[in-house]
C-alpha positions as CSV (number, residue, x, y, z in Angstrom):
1,M,-46.7,20.5,-6.6
2,S,-45.2,18.4,-3.7
3,S,-44.3,19.9,-0.5
4,L,-40.9,19.7,1.1
5,S,-42.0,17.2,3.7
6,E,-43.6,14.9,1.0
7,L,-40.3,15.0,-1.0
8,L,-38.3,14.2,2.1
9,A,-40.6,11.2,2.8
10,Q,-40.2,10.0,-0.7
11,K,-36.4,10.4,-0.4
12,A,-36.4,8.3,2.8
13,A,-38.5,5.6,1.2
14,I,-36.2,5.4,-1.8
15,E,-33.1,5.3,0.3
16,K,-34.7,2.4,2.3
17,Q,-35.5,0.6,-1.0
18,I,-31.9,1.1,-2.1
19,A,-30.5,-0.3,1.2
20,D,-32.9,-3.3,1.0
21,A,-31.8,-4.0,-2.6
22,Q,-28.1,-3.8,-1.7
23,R,-28.7,-6.1,1.2
24,E,-30.5,-8.6,-1.0
25,E,-27.8,-8.5,-3.7
26,K,-25.0,-8.9,-1.1
27,S,-26.7,-12.0,0.5
28,G,-27.2,-13.4,-3.0
29,A,-23.6,-12.9,-3.9
30,I,-22.5,-14.5,-0.6
31,A,-24.8,-17.5,-1.3
32,Q,-23.3,-17.9,-4.7
33,V,-19.7,-17.8,-3.4
34,K,-20.5,-20.3,-0.7
35,A,-22.1,-22.6,-3.4
36,L,-19.0,-22.3,-5.6
37,M,-16.7,-23.0,-2.6
38,A,-18.7,-26.1,-1.7
39,E,-18.8,-27.3,-5.3
40,H,-15.0,-27.1,-5.6
41,G,-14.2,-28.1,-2.0
42,L,-12.6,-24.8,-1.1
43,T,-12.2,-23.4,2.4
44,L,-11.3,-19.9,3.6
45,A,-7.8,-21.1,4.2
46,D,-7.5,-22.0,0.5
47,L,-8.6,-18.5,-0.5
48,S,-6.2,-16.7,1.8
49,A,-3.2,-19.1,1.1
50,R,-3.2,-18.5,-2.6
51,G,-3.5,-14.7,-2.6
52,A,-1.7,-13.8,0.6
53,A,1.8,-13.6,-0.7
54,A,2.9,-10.0,-0.5
55,P,4.1,-8.7,-3.9
56,K,7.8,-8.2,-4.2
57,R,8.9,-4.6,-4.0
58,V,10.9,-3.7,-7.1
59,G,14.0,-1.6,-6.3
60,A,13.9,-2.3,-2.6
61,S,17.3,-3.9,-2.4
62,K,20.1,-2.4,-0.5
63,V,22.6,-0.3,-2.4
64,A,26.3,-0.8,-1.5
65,A,28.1,2.2,-0.1
66,K,30.5,4.0,-2.5
67,Y,32.0,6.5,0.0
68,R,33.2,6.0,3.5
69,N,34.7,8.2,6.2
70,A,37.6,6.2,7.5
71,A,37.8,8.2,10.7
72,T,34.2,7.6,11.8
73,G,33.0,4.7,9.7
74,D,30.1,6.7,8.2
75,S,29.2,5.8,4.7
76,W,27.1,7.1,1.8
77,T,25.8,5.2,-1.3
78,G,26.1,8.2,-3.5
79,R,22.3,8.5,-3.8
80,G,20.2,11.3,-2.4
81,L,21.6,14.3,-0.6
82,Q,25.1,14.3,0.6
83,P,25.5,13.7,4.3
84,N,26.7,16.5,6.5
85,W,30.0,14.7,7.3
86,L,30.8,14.6,3.6
87,K,29.7,18.2,3.0
88,T,31.9,19.4,5.8
89,A,34.9,17.4,4.5
90,L,34.4,18.7,0.9
91,A,34.2,22.3,2.2
92,S,37.5,21.9,4.0
93,G,39.2,21.1,0.7
94,R,39.1,17.3,0.5
95,T,37.7,15.6,-2.7
96,L,35.1,13.0,-3.2
97,A,37.8,10.6,-4.4
98,D,39.3,10.7,-1.0
99,F,36.3,8.9,0.4
100,T,35.8,6.4,-2.4
101,I,35.6,2.8,-1.2
């Protein structure tokens, strides 16, 4: 039966072998990419220029206001929580139709 120190030494040796193998695979992959780039005449600028465009955000457009407080100019789109100015006005007896744009 192996002792704890022998097992730890084996573990360290295996971890070193793993790191060496990863380093070799990585350098091989880099060499392969460089060869493909040279074969097709590509530069780093070519790689970043084609994939750098940020994806368009769906639904990120502004929504027009549907309600406006004529006295203060505050507005609300009708989405999300009602703003405090509108809650206060509704509590005082006014209707939502009073603020429709």
